C-alpha positions as CSV (number, residue, x, y, z in Angstrom):
1,M,30.6,4.1,2.5
2,I,29.4,2.9,5.8
3,A,29.3,4.7,9.2
4,Y,29.4,3.8,12.8
5,V,27.7,6.1,15.3
6,D,29.4,5.8,18.7
7,M,27.0,7.3,21.2
8,F,29.3,7.0,24.3
9,S,27.7,10.2,25.6
10,G,24.3,10.1,24.1
11,I,22.9,11.8,21.0
12,S,21.0,15.0,20.1
13,G,20.1,16.7,16.9
14,D,22.9,19.3,17.1
15,M,25.5,16.6,18.1
16,S,24.5,14.5,15.1
17,L,24.7,17.4,12.6
18,G,27.9,18.7,14.2
19,A,29.6,15.3,13.8
20,L,28.6,15.0,10.2
21,I,29.8,18.5,9.4
22,D,33.1,17.6,11.2
23,L,33.4,14.7,8.6
24,G,33.7,17.3,5.8
25,V,30.2,18.5,4.8
26,P,30.6,22.1,3.6
27,L,28.6,24.4,5.8
28,D,27.7,26.7,2.8
29,W,26.4,23.7,0.9
30,L,24.2,22.7,3.9
31,K,22.8,26.2,4.3
32,E,21.9,26.4,0.6
33,K,20.1,23.0,0.7
34,L,18.2,23.8,3.9
35,G,17.3,27.3,2.5
36,H,15.1,25.5,-0.1
37,V,13.0,24.0,2.7
38,L,12.6,26.8,5.3
39,N,14.1,30.1,6.4
40,G,14.3,32.2,9.5
41,F,17.6,30.7,10.8
42,Q,21.3,31.0,10.5
43,L,23.8,28.1,10.8
44,K,27.2,28.6,12.5
45,T,29.9,26.3,13.7
46,R,32.8,26.6,16.1
47,I,35.6,24.4,17.1
48,V,35.5,23.3,20.8
49,Y,37.8,21.1,22.9
50,K,36.4,18.6,25.4
51,H,38.8,16.4,27.4
52,H,41.4,17.7,24.8
53,L,39.3,16.2,21.9
54,K,38.6,18.6,19.1
55,A,34.9,18.7,18.0
56,T,32.4,20.8,15.9
57,D,29.8,22.6,17.9
58,L,26.8,23.4,15.7
59,I,24.7,26.5,16.5
60,V,21.3,27.2,15.0
61,E,20.3,30.8,15.4
62,V,16.6,31.4,15.0
63,I,16.0,34.8,13.3
64,D,12.2,34.5,12.9
65,E,11.2,34.5,16.6
66,G,7.6,35.1,15.6
67,R,7.3,31.6,14.0
68,G,6.4,29.2,16.8
69,S,6.7,25.4,16.7
70,R,4.8,23.4,14.0
71,N,2.5,20.4,14.3
72,Y,3.1,17.1,12.4
73,S,0.9,17.9,9.4
74,E,2.7,21.2,8.8
75,I,6.1,19.6,9.0
76,K,5.0,16.7,6.7
77,A,3.8,19.2,4.1
78,L,7.0,21.3,4.5
79,I,9.1,18.2,3.6
80,T,6.8,16.7,1.0
81,N,6.6,19.9,-1.0
82,S,10.3,20.6,-0.8
83,P,13.0,19.9,-3.6
84,L,14.9,17.6,-1.2
85,P,16.3,14.4,-2.6
86,E,13.9,11.5,-2.3
87,K,16.0,9.5,0.2
88,V,16.3,12.6,2.4
89,K,12.6,13.2,2.2
90,E,11.9,9.6,3.1
91,N,14.2,9.6,6.1
92,S,13.0,13.0,7.3
93,L,9.4,11.9,7.1
94,S,10.2,8.7,8.9
95,A,12.0,10.5,11.8
96,F,9.1,13.0,12.3
97,Q,6.6,10.2,12.1
98,K,8.4,8.4,14.9
99,I,8.2,11.6,17.0
100,A,4.6,12.2,16.1
101,L,3.6,8.6,17.0
102,A,5.4,9.0,20.4
103,E,3.8,12.3,21.2
104,S,0.3,11.2,20.1
105,H,0.5,8.1,22.3
106,I,1.8,10.0,25.3
107,H,-0.7,12.9,25.1
108,G,-3.6,10.8,23.8
109,K,-4.1,13.0,20.7
110,D,-4.5,12.5,17.0
111,I,-1.2,12.1,15.2
112,E,-1.9,14.7,12.5
113,T,-2.7,17.5,15.0
114,V,-0.3,16.6,17.8
115,H,1.9,19.7,18.6
116,F,5.7,19.2,18.8
117,H,6.5,22.1,21.1
118,E,10.4,22.1,21.4
119,I,10.7,19.4,18.7
120,G,8.7,21.4,16.2
121,G,11.0,24.5,16.4
122,I,13.2,25.6,13.5
123,D,16.3,24.3,15.2
124,S,15.0,20.7,15.5
125,I,13.8,20.7,11.9
126,V,17.2,21.9,10.8
127,D,18.9,19.2,12.9
128,I,16.8,16.4,11.5
129,I,16.7,17.4,7.8
130,G,20.3,18.6,7.9
131,S,21.6,15.3,9.3
132,F,19.9,13.3,6.5
133,L,21.3,15.8,3.9
134,C,24.8,15.2,5.3
135,V,24.4,11.4,5.1
136,E,23.4,11.8,1.5
137,Y,26.4,14.2,0.8
138,L,28.9,11.8,2.4
139,G,27.6,8.9,0.3
140,I,26.8,6.8,3.4
141,K,24.9,3.7,2.3
142,K,24.6,1.9,5.7
143,V,24.7,3.1,9.3
144,Y,25.6,1.0,12.3
145,A,25.3,2.3,15.9
146,S,26.4,1.5,19.4
147,S,23.8,0.8,22.2
148,I,22.4,4.0,23.6
149,P,23.3,5.3,27.0
150,L,20.6,7.1,28.9
151,G,20.8,9.9,31.5
152,S,18.8,10.4,34.7
153,G,17.2,13.2,36.7
154,F,14.6,15.7,35.6
155,V,14.3,18.4,32.9
156,T,11.8,21.3,32.5
157,C,9.9,21.4,29.2
158,A,6.6,23.0,28.0
159,H,4.6,20.6,30.2
160,G,6.6,21.2,33.3
161,K,9.2,19.1,35.0
162,I,9.5,15.6,33.6
163,P,11.8,12.6,34.3
164,V,14.9,11.7,32.1
165,P,14.8,10.0,29.7
166,V,11.8,12.1,28.7
167,P,8.7,10.1,27.7
168,A,9.0,10.8,23.9
169,T,12.6,9.6,23.9
170,M,11.6,6.4,25.7
171,A,8.8,5.8,23.2
172,I,11.0,6.3,20.1
173,L,13.7,4.0,21.5
174,K,11.3,1.0,21.9
175,D,12.9,-2.2,20.8
176,I,16.4,-0.5,20.6
177,P,19.2,-1.6,22.9
178,V,19.8,1.0,25.7
179,R,21.9,1.1,28.9
180,S,22.3,3.3,31.9
181,S,25.1,5.8,32.3
182,D,26.5,8.1,35.0
183,A,25.0,11.2,33.4
184,T,22.7,13.2,35.7
185,T,20.8,15.0,32.9
186,E,19.2,14.4,29.5
187,I,21.8,13.0,27.0
188,V,19.5,11.5,24.5
189,T,16.9,13.9,23.1
190,P,13.8,12.9,21.1
191,T,15.4,14.5,18.0
192,G,18.6,12.5,18.4
193,A,16.6,9.3,19.1
194,A,14.5,9.8,16.0
195,I,17.6,10.4,13.8
196,I,19.4,7.3,15.0
197,A,16.3,5.1,15.0
198,T,15.7,6.1,11.4
199,L,19.3,5.7,10.2
200,A,20.7,2.7,12.1
201,S,20.4,-0.8,10.6
202,S,21.6,-2.4,13.8
203,F,22.9,-1.6,17.2
204,G,26.0,-3.1,18.9
205,H,29.7,-3.4,18.1
206,M,31.5,-1.6,15.3
207,P,31.4,-3.6,12.1
208,K,34.5,-4.7,10.2
209,M,35.5,-1.7,8.2
210,I,38.4,0.3,6.8
211,I,38.3,3.6,8.7
212,K,38.6,6.7,6.5
213,Q,37.6,9.5,8.8
214,V,36.3,10.3,12.2
215,G,34.0,13.2,13.1
216,Y,33.1,14.6,16.5
217,G,29.9,16.6,17.3
218,S,29.7,18.6,20.6
219,G,26.8,18.7,23.0
220,K,26.0,21.8,25.0
221,R,25.0,20.4,28.4
222,E,27.2,19.7,31.4
223,T,26.1,16.1,31.8
224,G,27.6,15.4,35.2
225,S,29.4,12.4,33.6
226,G,33.1,11.6,33.6
227,L,32.9,11.4,29.8
228,P,33.1,14.3,27.3
229,N,29.7,15.3,25.9
230,L,30.5,14.3,22.4
231,L,29.1,12.2,19.6
232,R,31.6,10.3,17.4
233,I,30.8,9.1,13.9
234,V,33.3,6.8,12.2
235,L,33.2,6.9,8.4
236,G,34.7,4.0,6.4
237,E,34.5,1.4,3.7
238,P,33.1,-2.1,4.4
239,L,35.5,-5.0,4.0
240,K,35.1,-6.8,0.7
241,D,33.7,-9.9,2.2
242,E,30.9,-7.8,3.8
243,N,30.2,-5.7,0.8
244,K,30.0,-8.5,-1.7
245,N,27.6,-11.4,-1.7
246,K,29.1,-14.1,-3.7
247,T,25.8,-16.0,-4.3
248,G,23.6,-12.9,-5.0
249,V,21.3,-14.0,-2.1
250,Q,20.6,-11.2,0.4
251,K,19.4,-11.7,4.0
252,Q,17.3,-9.4,6.1
253,A,15.7,-9.4,9.6
254,I,12.0,-8.7,9.3
255,H,8.8,-8.8,11.3
256,V,5.7,-10.8,10.3
257,V,2.4,-9.3,11.6
258,K,-0.8,-11.4,11.6
259,T,-4.5,-11.0,12.6
260,N,-7.7,-12.7,11.8
261,V,-11.0,-10.9,11.0
262,D,-14.4,-12.2,10.0
263,D,-16.5,-9.0,9.9
264,T,-14.5,-6.6,7.7
265,T,-15.8,-5.6,4.2
266,P,-13.8,-6.2,1.0
267,E,-13.7,-2.4,0.4
268,V,-12.0,-1.8,3.8
269,L,-9.5,-4.6,3.1
270,G,-8.6,-3.1,-0.3
271,F,-8.1,0.3,1.2
272,L,-6.1,-1.3,4.1
273,M,-3.7,-3.0,1.7
274,E,-3.0,0.3,-0.1
275,T,-2.4,2.1,3.2
276,L,0.0,-0.5,4.5
277,F,2.1,-0.4,1.3
278,E,2.2,3.4,1.5
279,N,3.5,3.1,5.1
280,Q,6.6,0.9,4.1
281,A,5.0,-2.6,4.4
282,L,7.2,-5.0,2.4
283,D,4.4,-7.3,1.5
284,V,0.7,-7.7,2.4
285,C,-1.6,-10.7,1.7
286,Y,-5.0,-12.1,2.6
287,I,-5.6,-15.8,3.3
288,P,-9.1,-17.3,3.4
289,I,-9.6,-19.2,6.7
290,Q,-12.4,-20.9,8.7
291,M,-12.8,-19.3,12.1
292,K,-14.7,-20.1,15.3
293,K,-18.4,-20.8,15.1
294,N,-17.7,-22.0,11.5
295,R,-17.4,-18.5,10.2
296,P,-15.4,-17.8,7.0
297,G,-12.8,-15.1,7.6
298,I,-9.6,-13.6,6.4
299,Q,-6.1,-13.8,7.8
300,L,-4.1,-10.7,7.2
301,E,-0.3,-11.2,7.0
302,V,2.1,-8.2,6.7
303,I,5.9,-8.3,6.3
304,C,7.7,-5.1,7.5
305,R,11.0,-3.8,8.8
306,K,11.5,-3.5,12.6
307,Q,11.5,0.3,12.5
308,D,8.0,0.3,10.8
309,L,6.4,-2.3,13.1
310,D,4.7,0.0,15.6
311,N,3.2,2.1,12.8
312,I,2.0,-1.0,10.9
313,V,0.3,-2.4,14.0
314,Q,-1.4,0.9,14.7
315,I,-2.8,1.1,11.2
316,I,-4.2,-2.5,11.4
317,L,-5.9,-1.8,14.7
318,T,-7.2,1.5,13.5
319,Q,-8.4,0.5,10.0
320,T,-9.9,-2.9,10.8
321,T,-12.3,-4.5,13.3
322,S,-9.4,-6.5,14.8
323,I,-8.9,-6.2,18.5
324,G,-5.4,-7.8,18.6
325,V,-2.5,-8.8,16.4
326,R,0.4,-11.3,16.6
327,Y,3.9,-10.5,15.4
328,Y,7.3,-12.1,15.5
329,E,10.8,-11.5,14.1
330,C,12.3,-13.8,11.5
331,E,14.9,-13.7,8.7
332,R,14.2,-13.7,5.0
333,S,16.5,-14.5,2.1
334,F,15.8,-12.7,-1.2
335,L,17.5,-11.9,-4.4
336,L,19.0,-8.5,-5.0
337,R,16.7,-6.3,-7.2
338,E,17.0,-2.8,-8.5
339,K,15.4,-0.4,-11.0
340,A,16.8,-0.5,-14.5
341,F,15.9,0.9,-18.0
342,V,16.1,-1.1,-21.2
343,E,15.7,0.0,-24.8
344,T,12.7,-1.8,-26.4
345,L,10.5,-1.7,-29.4
346,F,8.3,0.6,-27.3
347,G,11.1,2.9,-26.3
348,K,13.0,3.1,-23.0
349,I,11.1,1.0,-20.5
350,Q,11.6,0.6,-16.7
351,V,12.1,-3.0,-15.5
352,K,13.3,-4.8,-12.4
353,K,16.9,-6.0,-12.7
354,I,17.3,-9.2,-10.5
355,T,20.6,-10.8,-9.6
356,N,20.2,-14.6,-9.5
357,P,22.0,-16.8,-6.9
358,D,24.8,-17.5,-9.4
359,N,25.1,-13.7,-10.0
360,S,23.6,-13.9,-13.5
361,I,21.1,-11.2,-14.3
362,R,17.5,-11.4,-15.4
363,F,14.9,-8.7,-16.1
364,V,11.2,-8.6,-15.1
365,P,8.8,-6.1,-16.7
366,E,6.9,-3.8,-14.3
367,Y,3.2,-4.6,-14.5
368,D,1.9,-1.0,-14.4
369,I,4.3,0.1,-17.1
370,A,3.5,-2.9,-19.3
371,K,-0.2,-2.3,-18.8
372,K,0.1,1.3,-19.9
373,V,2.0,0.3,-23.1
374,A,-0.7,-2.4,-23.8
375,K,-3.5,0.2,-23.6
376,E,-1.6,2.8,-25.6
377,K,-0.7,0.4,-28.4
378,K,-3.9,-1.6,-28.2
379,I,-2.1,-4.9,-28.0
380,P,-2.4,-7.9,-25.6
381,L,-0.5,-7.5,-22.3
382,K,1.3,-10.9,-22.8
383,D,2.7,-9.6,-26.1
384,V,4.1,-6.5,-24.3
385,Y,5.8,-8.8,-21.7
386,T,7.2,-11.0,-24.4
387,Q,8.6,-8.1,-26.3
388,I,10.2,-6.4,-23.3
389,L,11.8,-9.6,-22.1
390,S,13.2,-10.3,-25.6
391,D,14.6,-6.8,-26.0
392,A,16.0,-6.7,-22.4
393,N,18.0,-9.9,-23.0
394,T,19.5,-9.1,-26.3
């Protein structure tokens, strides 16, 4: 399934979760899943009508009033140590990281200790994790979104009166298409911005699809706009020509990040590569170069997704002696690959299953797994590779 998020009146956490529940996610199921992560809240929904459109209004009632907002480290531990599905964990951590990076930049504080105030409350945590749980439940594999309308005016928060869009929202929406609206208050919250920035693969017109269902989530503010304060999510199936790649070759827009250094130690570079891969880098390489004043140096090249660009740049500037980086967007073509298991002489072994341009299949052993087998069996690594490939293709 694919989904199109139509933000004609903005987006917030409760609007997102309300629209997804409106698509058919059982409230009791959601309560149970969220209850494994945190407690001190109750979830309720009610049907409301705005401009004669029926929508779901989600209400998060906080029971544990004594528990204040959390900082980024606390929320990260809460998610990491939970029994949530891995994809839900990944999306939740990514959304909160976007908020943390925005807040740390705005307030000039360390990302691990920055306090979230309103965004770290139980209701916001429920909205973010709950939205990703619903996406998993509905079987949504890809999300498209409209451009994002922004409100105007001022709102009062923990730091006093600030302009709309609030600074955190502006920071999270960097490199994402936005537009003005006639709303005279906040219609895109940091929570809503983080959810859609994490989920959406692209922003613009609705893709070609077969519509199966439409859900509406209600906002709670009077926006001063002529439009109803609703979020619409369209659920459907992609057309066959968009869902099937006849050649097996996939395409993806990526960013390439580069910098040159001549005074960084090999130990730092090794640690940097590990850190970049842990933070969603698609590839990292070091290229020997000759720099000014005839100094030997290293060119660092990182490939990453658009949504991970800011974090990758920050890691490079923090972890190395570089004082600047270059980056640009480009497209890559690659073969579809996925995890698979094959029966071999050594038992069931995990391999990469790769679809060739002609849609034929080949298998590639995973190095770490093959190395482990070689050590356990005390046989050469090349023999392990040969045996796995032979068994996989029979």
